[in-house]
Structure formats: structure tokens, C-alpha cells
MINU-235679 format. One line per 5 residues: number of its first residue (from 1); their letters; for each residue x, z, y of N, C-alpha, C. Coordinates in steps of 0.05 Angstrom, whole numbers. Example, Ala and Ser with C-alpha at 12.3 -4.5 7.8 and 13.67 -1.06 7.14 Angstrom:
// residues 2
1	as	264/156/-114/246/156/-90/264/156/-66; 257/142/-45/273/143/-21/258/157/1
// end
This chain:
// residues 244
1	xxxxx	379/540/-332/354/550/-344/339/527/-357; 330/532/-381/315/511/-396/286/511/-387; 276/487/-380/248/484/-372/230/484/-396; 208/499/-394/188/500/-416/166/480/-410; 168/456/-422/148/435/-416/122/440/-431
6	xxxxx	121/458/-450/96/464/-463/78/482/-446; 90/499/-430/75/514/-410/71/496/-386; 53/477/-389/52/454/-371/41/460/-343; 27/482/-339/17/488/-313/40/500/-297; 52/483/-280/77/490/-267/72/498/-238
11	xxxxx	83/520/-228/81/526/-200/95/505/-183; 114/491/-194/128/470/-179/109/448/-170; 94/437/-190/76/415/-183/53/425/-166; 44/450/-171/24/462/-154/33/463/-125; 58/471/-121/69/472/-94/70/445/-80
16	xxxxx	78/425/-96/78/398/-84/51/390/-74; 30/395/-90/3/388/-82/-6/404/-58; 0/430/-58/-8/446/-35/5/438/-9; 30/431/-11/45/424/13/36/397/25; 29/379/7/25/351/16/-4/341/15
21	xxxxx	-22/354/1/-48/341/-4/-64/339/21; -63/358/39/-78/356/64/-69/332/80; -43/329/83/-32/306/97/-41/280/85; -40/279/58/-47/254/44/-77/248/48; -93/269/46/-122/264/48/-130/255/76
26	xxxxx	-116/266/97/-124/259/124/-112/233/134; -87/227/126/-74/206/139/-63/183/122; -63/186/95/-49/167/78/-66/147/64; -91/154/58/-108/137/42/-118/114/60; -123/91/47/-133/67/62/-156/74/80
31	xxxxx	-156/64/104/-175/72/124/-197/51/126; -222/60/126/-245/43/130/-247/37/160; -263/17/167/-267/9/195/-288/28/207; -280/51/215/-298/72/225/-290/79/253; -310/80/271/-306/89/299/-314/118/301
36	xxxxx	-295/135/308/-302/163/311/-315/169/338; -336/186/337/-351/192/361/-336/212/379; -320/229/367/-304/248/383/-275/243/377; -259/237/398/-231/231/394/-216/257/385; -198/253/367/-182/276/358/-160/282/378
41	xxxxx	-154/308/381/-133/316/398/-105/313/385; -105/312/359/-80/309/345/-85/296/318; -65/282/308/-67/269/282/-43/279/265; -46/281/239/-23/289/223/-3/267/221; 22/275/219/43/256/214/40/246/185
46	xxxxx	46/221/180/48/212/153/73/223/140; 72/226/114/94/239/100/121/225/104; 119/198/105/145/183/108/156/184/136; 142/198/154/152/202/181/166/229/185; 166/245/164/178/272/166/198/276/143
51	xxxxx	221/288/150/240/295/129/249/324/134; 249/339/113/257/367/115/287/370/118; 296/388/135/324/395/138/331/417/118; 357/423/117/366/444/98/352/470/105; 344/484/84/330/510/87/313/516/63
56	xxxxx	297/537/63/281/545/40/261/524/31; 248/510/50/228/490/42/242/466/29; 265/459/39/280/436/27/289/444/-2; 296/470/-5/304/479/-32/281/477/-51; 257/485/-42/233/483/-59/226/454/-65
61	xxxxx	229/437/-46/224/408/-50/243/397/-71; 268/405/-70/287/395/-90/281/406/-118; 271/431/-119/264/442/-144/240/426/-156; 221/419/-140/199/403/-149/209/376/-159; 227/364/-144/237/337/-152/250/338/-179
66	xxxxx	266/358/-184/280/361/-209/260/365/-232; 239/381/-226/219/386/-247/205/360/-254; 197/344/-235/183/319/-240/200/301/-257; 226/299/-250/244/282/-265/250/292/-293; 245/317/-298/251/329/-324/230/322/-345
71	xxxxx	206/314/-336/184/309/-355/187/281/-368; 179/280/-393/180/255/-408/155/238/-405; 159/213/-398/136/195/-396/121/193/-423; 137/191/-444/124/189/-471/107/213/-478; 115/236/-469/99/260/-474/74/260/-456
76	xxxxx	78/252/-431/55/251/-412/33/232/-421; 41/210/-434/22/189/-442/14/192/-471; 24/212/-485/19/214/-514/-11/214/-521; -26/232/-508/-54/234/-515/-70/208/-508; -61/195/-487/-74/169/-480/-69/148/-501
81	xxxxx	-45/147/-512/-38/128/-533/-54/134/-558; -55/159/-565/-70/167/-589/-99/159/-586; -111/164/-563/-139/157/-558/-144/127/-559; -123/112/-551/-126/83/-550/-118/70/-577; -110/86/-596/-102/75/-622/-74/63/-622
86	xxxxx	-58/70/-602/-30/61/-601/-11/81/-614; 11/72/-625/29/91/-638/43/109/-617; 48/133/-625/63/152/-609/75/173/-627; 102/177/-624/115/198/-640/126/220/-621; 116/220/-596/124/240/-577/113/267/-584
91	xxxxx	128/288/-577/117/315/-580/96/320/-559; 72/328/-567/51/332/-547/58/355/-528; 48/353/-504/50/376/-486/31/398/-494; 35/421/-483/18/444/-491/-2/451/-470; -13/475/-472/-33/485/-453/-57/467/-451
96	xxxxx	-65/461/-427/-89/444/-423/-84/415/-430; -59/408/-436/-52/381/-445/-50/380/-476; -55/401/-490/-54/401/-519/-74/381/-530; -67/368/-553/-85/348/-564/-113/357/-571; -117/384/-574/-143/394/-581/-157/406/-556
101	xxxxx	-146/402/-533/-159/412/-508/-176/390/-496; -200/396/-488/-218/375/-477/-211/367/-449; -192/381/-436/-183/373/-409/-158/356/-410; -149/349/-434/-124/334/-437/-125/308/-420; -103/302/-407/-101/278/-391/-101/285/-361
106	xxxxx	-112/308/-353/-114/313/-325/-87/318/-312; -68/331/-327/-42/336/-316/-27/310/-311; -31/290/-327/-19/264/-323/-27/253/-296; -53/256/-289/-62/248/-262/-48/264/-240; -47/291/-244/-33/308/-224/-4/299/-221
111	xxxxx	9/292/-244/37/283/-243/40/258/-226; 22/239/-229/24/215/-212/21/221/-183; 2/239/-177/-2/247/-149/23/261/-138; 35/279/-154/59/293/-145/82/274/-140; 85/254/-158/107/235/-155/102/217/-130
116	xxxxx	77/209/-126/71/193/-102/77/208/-77; 68/233/-76/73/250/-52/103/255/-49; 117/260/-71/146/265/-69/160/240/-58; 152/217/-68/165/192/-58/160/189/-28; 135/193/-20/128/191/9/144/210/26
121	xxxxx	149/234/15/162/255/30/193/252/30; 204/238/10/233/237/7/244/209/5; 228/189/-3/238/163/-9/254/161/-35; 251/181/-52/266/182/-77/258/160/-96; 275/141/-101/269/118/-118/268/126/-148
126	xxxxx	282/146/-156/282/155/-184/255/166/-191; 243/182/-173/216/192/-178/196/169/-179; 199/151/-160/180/128/-160/182/112/-185; 207/108/-195/211/92/-220/198/105/-244; 200/132/-246/188/146/-268/158/143/-267
131	xxxxx	146/147/-244/117/144/-241/108/116/-246; 124/96/-238/117/68/-243/117/62/-273; 136/74/-288/137/71/-317/112/82/-329; 103/105/-319/79/118/-329/54/101/-324; 52/89/-300/30/72/-293/28/49/-313
136	xxxxx	50/36/-319/50/14/-338/42/23/-366; 50/47/-374/42/57/-400/12/62/-401; 1/72/-379/-28/77/-378/-44/50/-377; -33/30/-364/-45/4/-363/-47/-8/-392; -26/-3/-408/-26/-13/-435/-48/1/-451
141	xxxxx	-52/27/-446/-73/42/-460/-100/31/-452; -104/26/-427/-130/16/-417/-136/-11/-431; -116/-28/-432/-119/-54/-445/-127/-51/-474; -114/-32/-488/-120/-28/-516/-148/-17/-521; -159/-3/-501/-185/8/-504/-208/-12/-501
146	xxxxx	-200/-36/-492/-220/-57/-489/-225/-66/-461; -242/-86/-457/-246/-98/-431/-263/-82/-411; -275/-60/-420/-293/-45/-403/-281/-30/-380; -254/-24/-382/-241/-10/-360/-237/19/-365; -248/30/-387/-245/58/-393/-216/66/-397
151	xxxxx	-208/89/-387/-181/99/-391/-182/129/-391; -173/142/-412/-173/171/-414/-156/179/-437; -150/205/-438/-137/216/-461/-156/227/-482; -182/225/-476/-203/234/-494/-223/212/-499; -238/212/-520/-257/190/-526/-280/190/-507
156	xxxxx	-292/166/-504/-315/163/-486/-339/179/-495; -338/188/-520/-360/205/-530/-363/231/-514; -341/240/-501/-344/263/-483/-363/258/-460; -363/233/-450/-381/225/-429/-410/225/-439; -414/216/-463/-441/217/-475/-451/246/-476
161	xxxxx	-433/264/-484/-441/292/-486/-449/304/-459; -434/297/-438/-441/308/-412/-466/296/-401; -471/271/-408/-496/257/-399/-521/269/-413; -517/278/-437/-540/288/-453/-542/318/-453; -526/331/-437/-527/360/-434/-515/376/-457
166	xxxxx	-499/363/-473/-485/376/-495/-459/389/-485; -450/409/-500/-427/424/-491/-402/407/-490; -388/407/-468/-363/392/-464/-350/404/-439; -323/402/-438/-308/415/-417/-300/394/-395; -318/389/-377/-312/375/-351/-297/348/-354
171	xxxxx	-308/328/-367/-294/303/-369/-291/288/-343; -312/289/-325/-309/275/-300/-289/289/-282; -287/315/-283/-266/330/-268/-239/319/-277; -235/316/-303/-209/307/-313/-204/278/-305; -224/261/-307/-220/233/-300/-213/230/-270
176	xxxxx	-225/247/-254/-219/246/-225/-189/248/-220; -176/266/-234/-147/270/-230/-131/244/-236; -141/229/-256/-127/204/-263/-133/183/-242; -158/180/-234/-165/162/-213/-148/167/-188; -147/193/-179/-133/200/-155/-103/194/-157
181	xxxxx	-91/201/-179/-63/196/-183/-56/166/-181; -73/149/-194/-68/121/-194/-72/109/-165; -93/119/-152/-97/109/-125/-74/116/-106; -64/140/-109/-42/149/-92/-16/135/-99; -13/126/-124/10/110/-131/9/83/-116
186	xxxxx	-15/74/-110/-18/49/-94/-14/55/-65; -29/74/-54/-28/78/-25/-2/89/-15; 13/104/-31/38/117/-23/62/103/-34; 60/89/-56/83/76/-69/80/46/-70; 57/35/-63/53/6/-63/51/-6/-91
191	xxxxx	43/10/-111/42/1/-138/16/-14/-143; 17/-41/-144/-7/-57/-147/-19/-55/-174; -3/-50/-194/-14/-47/-221/-32/-22/-222; -24/-1/-209/-41/23/-208/-68/17/-195; -68/1/-174/-93/-6/-161/-111/-22/-180
196	xxxxx	-100/-40/-195/-116/-56/-214/-128/-38/-236; -112/-19/-245/-121/-1/-266/-144/16/-256; -141/28/-232/-162/45/-221/-187/30/-213; -184/5/-205/-207/-12/-199/-223/-17/-224; -210/-22/-246/-224/-26/-272/-237/-1/-281
201	xxxxx	-224/22/-276/-237/48/-282/-262/52/-266; -261/44/-241/-284/47/-223/-307/29/-233; -301/5/-242/-321/-13/-252/-334/-1/-277; -318/12/-294/-329/25/-317/-348/48/-309; -339/64/-289/-355/86/-280/-382/77/-269
206	xxxxx	-382/55/-254/-407/44/-243/-425/35/-265; -415/21/-284/-431/12/-307/-442/35/-323; -426/56/-325/-434/79/-341/-457/95/-327; -455/98/-300/-474/114/-286/-499/98/-277; -496/72/-274/-519/56/-265/-542/57/-285
211	xxxxx	-536/61/-310/-558/61/-330/-572/88/-333; -563/108/-317/-575/134/-319/-599/136/-299; -620/149/-307/-642/154/-288/-635/179/-272; -652/187/-253/-646/209/-236/-643/235/-252; -660/240/-271/-659/264/-286/-633/266/-303
216	xxxxx	-626/243/-315/-601/242/-330/-577/247/-313; -577/236/-288/-555/240/-270/-552/269/-262; -575/282/-256/-574/310/-249/-565/328/-272; -573/321/-296/-564/335/-320/-533/334/-322; -523/310/-318/-494/306/-320/-479/322/-298
221	xxxxx	-491/323/-274/-477/336/-252/-477/366/-253; -490/377/-274/-489/406/-278/-461/415/-287; -446/396/-298/-419/401/-307/-399/393/-285; -379/409/-280/-360/403/-258/-350/375/-259; -352/361/-236/-344/333/-235/-322/327/-215
226	xxxxx	-309/349/-205/-286/345/-188/-292/329/-163; -273/312/-155/-276/297/-130/-282/267/-135; -299/261/-155/-304/233/-162/-315/218/-138; -334/230/-123/-345/216/-100/-324/210/-79; -306/230/-75/-285/226/-55/-266/204/-63
231	xxxxx	-257/204/-89/-237/184/-96/-249/156/-97; -275/154/-104/-288/127/-104/-291/117/-75; -297/136/-56/-299/128/-28/-272/119/-18; -251/134/-25/-224/126/-17/-216/99/-29; -224/94/-54/-218/69/-66/-233/46/-52
236	xxxxx	-258/51/-45/-273/30/-31/-260/24/-4; -249/44/9/-236/39/35/-211/22/31; -198/24/8/-174/8/3/-181/-20/-7; -201/-21/-25/-207/-47/-38/-226/-64/-22; -243/-51/-5/-263/-65/9/-287/-73/-8
241	xxxx	-288/-63/-32/-310/-69/-51/-331/-48/-49; -355/-54/-38/-376/-34/-36/-386/-23/-63; -380/-38/-84/-388/-28/-111/-374/-3/-118; -351/2/-107/-336/26/-113/-348/50/-99
// end
């Protein structure tokens, strides 16, 4: 069966995230020095402590693995390269990743998360290598965009629009997916380049929001902003930097 990469919203990647995200959120991200007031009766296993045996769930896992490996890094990073002024002759992905869609770039973040979770759940080095290649491609885009740390598949002007109450489709929601994917590439795959990229992104976000007054911040937050607070807290737990 030929995979349709233009119909980019895949039930396969959705299933990966549904199966693994709770475990990752509870047990995988860097832990802050917190003393819990009530002891837990049970803790989740980390993904690398569990392996599926033959059966329907293992079959679905393998289907997800094949899907992740079928995607082209050049296509996943195409919109990022275009936004950064870098050459790209890759065929753009479709759907919400189409070059004219304001949510472009978010699936690339989901892809990194899915690969990180897949690696943690299986130890598959081929999946890890593909995601590592993508991280390096994104790092090159960030460098091309300048020293501020911004990284996205859309121009920073989208952030200006959300800050000023102009019509735009959820840029912070989209950025969150990229932050989260990069952070999980570090926490689950040990990719230090991903950590450096997301730390620079966090520095950009702090500089961008520090200059807003309370009214401007509330105006911006009227538009869906995803899990930015969560991912920045998780990053701070890993980096130890209170600025995050």
C-alpha cells in the first residue's frame, strides 16, 4: 500500500502520542528537586523499561515505526528552510503542513516527539538517526534566522499579529509542538543539539514576552497557545535555568 504523505494527519502518529504521552509526561522529563507532600502508591514505568510482546499492540507499534521511517526529512524541514532563506527543492507536505497554512511546522514537532517516544519504547536506532538528522536541519535553520534564537516554519510577523490582536492561526500553539519535540529528543534520546536549539528558542520567547505589558499579554493569550507554560517548566527542570 502506498503511503499518502500529503494527507499528513496520520492516525499512526496520533496513536504513538496517545500510547506514550502520559508516560512521558509523568516519568520521562527532567525532574526538578521537588518534595511531594503525599507519597504516590504507584509510579509509571519508563518507556525503556517496557517492551511489547507479539500481539495486536506490537503490530500497531511496528506500523507506526514504518510510517515514521517513510517520511522524508527534507520534506519535514522544507517550510523551515524557506522561512530561513535556505534553499529547498523538496516537495512540500500537504494539509496543515502546506506552505500556505499558518499552522505549518507543528507536525514536524509532533514527528520529533513520536520518534523520541518510539526510540524510548523500542531502542530503534534507525528512528533515532532520522530524528537526529532532522534536529540538525532545524539547527541550521535557526542559525540562518539570526542570533535571537527564533525557529519556526512561519515568519516572526505571525507573533506580532497575535500580540496586537490581529487575525492569525495559533502561532504559539504551533511553536509549542516544536519546543516539545526538541526537548523530548534530549530527554529520551540524549540529543544535546536539540537541547541547545530549544534553549535558544526559550531565550527568544522570554525576550519576546518580557517587553509586553499585562494588557498586551492578555490580548495575546486570547489565541490558543498550547502547552507553552508546560514545556518551558519542563525545560527549566532539565536546564536548571530559572529564566526558562
